[in-house]
Each structure stands twice: as structure tokens, then as C-alpha cells.
C-alpha angles and dihedrals in degrees: 000000000000118000121232118180119239115265112275087010098086097117116100090227094052090047091053098045098038099078089045091056095038106029122178119266108276103227093158096086095090094041102054136084125204122242127186108203120190114229118239096240124083095257100098091233126150136208118221110222127190107209123199102188136217131178116297111277094025115132111270132207123206114203123199120190134220132253113320090356129123144199085283098057113127097251091046092054095042096050094041091053091051088047092053090050090057091050097258119145110231135213115189111197126213107203117225113310090355124130113330088356091073109133096015096100137056092199130060123241120250142188094259100047095123096151089071091057088050095052087050092050092049089049095050093042090052098045112027118015149331094233105083130168124187130206124185128186128206111319088015092048085067089047093053092047092049091048098052088042091056099049129061092193122041139168094235130089099207142339147207131216119195123195093348121189093215093170102049094186092053091047090047091052090047095050091046091053126091090263093061098047098116097049093040091055092045096052097039091052091058095040092050089049092059092050090046089054093071091242094139129054100237135135125271089242092057091045092056091046090051093046089053094050111123097178136049089238092058092047091052095042091047098039123358098052100045095045089048095051099257123131091234143317096294090052089050096049094044094048097045103040108116095207088078092063106025092101088064096061112119097171121095111256148169122223119190127187138160125223093220094052104145093199107042116039115232098210093094090059093084090050094063113091094230092162090067089057104061092163091064116079113212129199120184110179128193092230137019105099122217111336089331115107096159111172133175114285115263136169089268093043107033093173097038095239104141102181102067095056092045093052095045094045088054094052091043089056092050089053091057093055098047 
């Protein structure tokens, strides 16, 4: 299914921002129950899950959002709605201190926090179904790729990863460049607000350093890395970048990215040995922005949101082959 951007929305920036300004109707509120899931580390942290149930044994889709997103992010809602229409149960994850999970964690989320995904998979497998699919977006797309590259045996049947920053250092450099100014300032503002709220037990000296951070690198070096157990930002990026483990993935997967993504540079794409990974389907579009992919409305896509159909078509295909 080829992607063609909606007329007058060809720009990668417009594709990225359009869904934020004009999100899909969120009809999931009355069809979701809340779950607090303890993390597997010794932090006492919890993940806040939104569960839209189906009968026991039905296929389930776990959705993980990107940086500073939540279970209510536009792509989480639109993909969840499509999955429910196709009789999948859905678990929309709020990463640590995101969305309704704000205040439930002492540590920040990060792009390599695969142990949290494992805890969610175990919970869904134990309580709902043995047929699980996983879909990650942006930062969590890297997390998903890293997770399945780390483990030979998993509880999932297949996965998708949309707009993944597979090389975190290069993505950071891009965001910290002049080209990424708008997105850098937006994300840093919300990240600093969490720190300023007193959510984390850190020293006044660390707080001041974080509040003065002008780049993503500095924020991760002063805050994300040390609170997540890494030596520094470079150690965090090196340890968490999924391009290092992607060749180990044995599970069927779909990876989607746009050449005009204004947040995650696409130049790394050609460096990944995709041909040596025949079980992974890749789609690199000319347009689409960062988790955007807004096309003209059609009979198949009444709202013009291309991504939900693409992802669920892929999972439906996988169901037929297993």
C-alpha cells in the first residue's frame, strides 16, 4: 500500500504536526480500564496501562508511544481504534511518568528500557492471551527493535516500529542542530517541566543543571543517563541504540520510516543490512514526516490516516501464516 501525502500537506513538518493539531476522535475513553503494573526493578515504579478488552484468547496489540507522548497520543488512539474494529484487544502503555502515569515513577523512561516491555508482555500473556503483537512509535520504536534484538525467545508473534531513532547519537545530533530547533525546544520544555515539578528526588545542583540544559545531549547527560543507570549520555546512546542488535531479530516485523522525517534523520537507513533480514518488512516513504502519514481520504481510509491500516494489515497477514 503506497503512501501519498494529502494535497497541500506534502511537507514533512506539516505531516508531523497535522495529527497533533487535528487528532482523531478519541472514542476509547468509555471502552478502557486502567491498570497499574509494577515495574520489574527495585524502584517501586509503576506503569499506567489503558486496557481495551476482548474475550480471553483473542489477539492483543500492545502500543508504546514516543517521547513525551502518552496512551492518548493521536497514533496510539488511531491504531487502537483500528485494532478494536478487527477484534484485537488493546493495551496502550504510558511509559514512566507519562500521561496518566505522571507521578507513579521515581525514574524517567528512556529509549533502552526494554525490561518494562518484557513486564507488559508477561502480564498480557498471563492474563489475556498467548497471541500478542507489539507496535512502537518513535522513541519506543527503537525500544521495540532493541528488545526483539536482545531476545531469542519472546512472547510476541510479530511487531511494528514506526519512525525509529535506531542510532540515538545521530538522532540527538540532528535534533540539536539548527534543523531540529523547533522540536528540540518543544520536547525540552515538557521534559524540564517534569523535573521542575519535584517529581524526581535529585539534588538542587542537578536540578539547576537540567533546567539550564539547552540541548538534548546535555539533558540526557545531566539527567536521563545518570537516573537510568548509565555512565553518561554517550554510554546511554551506545547501550540503547537498536541498530546494534537489529541483525539478531528473528521475529517477523514491519519497520516504517519517511525520508522527510524532521525529527529522526533517514540517512542511517541505507546503512542497515535489511537484505540480511528477510523476515522484516521495510517501508521507506518519500513523504510522511515523523509518525505522520496523512493521505487523502478514500473509501478504504475515510479519515486519511494511512498508518493504522498498514500496521493492522501486516498483523492480520502474520496471523494467517502462524
